[in-house]
Residue, then its C-alpha position, 0 to 999 in steps of 0.5 A: m834106668h834105676l837111678v831115673v826111677n829113684a829120682l822120680i820117686l824122690v821128686a814125687v815125695i818132695v812135691t807131695l810133702f810140699t803140697i801137704a805143708t801148703y794145705v796145713a798152712r791153708a787150714w791155719t790161715w782159714r782159722q786165723l782170718a775172718a776173710c776165709d770164713e766165706e769158704p763153702p764147705l766141701g765135705l770130707f770126701a770131696a776135700g780128700a779127692a780134691f787134695v789127691a788131685e792137686v798132689f798129682a797135678a803138682i807132680a805133673v807140672v814138675a814132671l813137665v818142666p823137662a818137656g817144656w825145654f823141647l816144646s815149641p813156643r809157638d803153635m802157628q796154626t790159625r784157628p777161628r777163635g783167635p790167638l792166645v799168649l800163655v804165661h806160666g807161673w813161678s818156677l815153671n816153664r811152658g811145659c805146664w801148659w801142655w794139657m790145656r794148650r792141646r785142648l785150646a787148639r782142639d777147640g779152635f783157638g790159635p795161633i797159641y804162643a807160650f811165653e817163657y821167662p825166668s820166674l824163680s826171682a819173681d822179677v815181675e817188672t823184667a818179665a813184663e818188659q820181656l813179654k812186651a818185646f815178645l808181643d811186639g815181635l808178633g806184629p799187628q797181624a796177631a791181633p786181637l790177642t788174649l793173654i792168659g796168666h797162671s799164678l805169677g804169670g797173671l801179675v806179669i800180665r797186669y804189670l805189662a798192662r799198667r806200664h804199656r798200652i798194647p793195641s793188639v791186646r784186648r783181653l787179659v785172663t788170670l788163673g789163680t793169681p795172687h792179686y793181693g799177694t799171699l801169706l804163704a810168701a810173707p816170712r821168707s826170702p826176698w823174692q817171696k816177700r815181693l809176693a806178700p800182702g802189702s809188699a811194694l809190688i802188690n801195692q803198686l799193682n793195686a794203686l789206682d789200677r785202670v787196667p780193668f777199664q782198658y781191657d776185658v779182664i777175667a779172673l778165675y780162682s778157687t776157694f781150694d787154692a792153698m798157694i794163695l792165702p787167703w784165697t780171697n786175695a785171688r780176686y781182682p777188683e773191677a774185673f769179671n771174677i769167677q769163683v770155683s771150689g774143689i780145684g787146687h792151684n796146679m789142678m787149674l791147669f788140668s781140671p776139665r771143669f775149670y777148663v770148661l769155664l775158661r773156654e766159655n769165657l774165652a769164647t765170649p765176643l770181644h767188644 
């Protein structure tokens, strides 16, 4: 037991230091890039509270990884607001959706499927093909489907929608997705460079993109996101973009305020 507690403390310290480093990088980027000048000021107290919330959210998503190993990928209960497929972000698994999945079910969405894929390599192409096979396995009775992707998961959804026309899918929703890459990924390993602004993958996704004209596409993002640098890269041209402030990258999965926006837009009738 003592060993487990020490391990948890170590994880919390590492996650906290990493989160601090990302916000240092965010502050530097804000000073270097004119695009970041559009950020509305939060104020010292609000920014401090948002940072603390993000630290706890980052610790929570890491702590929920083991829970994801046992969490069922399918909540098969049919509910009036229709089926959803949740696609997690980099280095996580279906456990990160635990809080949001419970609330979506409570508010009448279902069945709810939590798609899982190997995400450490940022192999968006392979993950998109795996997602297609997963959706094909659901059959036409699952339509009309809404796909929700957090962070890297949003790029997986975009790649799928560009490569395949899937009639059962009607709506795509991205949460804090680096649609134009992130400078946080630029200078390091090969998988990180895939997510850098101007990379081959990012350019491919944004070249002659017809996805927003073929599906109902919603992009939610936050000006306080320190994983997407600059935060303006989380905007998705031609989609319905919703900007919030004071919510960090991982806190999007837990914030009641962010969830209300998501729920309201999911409840909008499909045309």
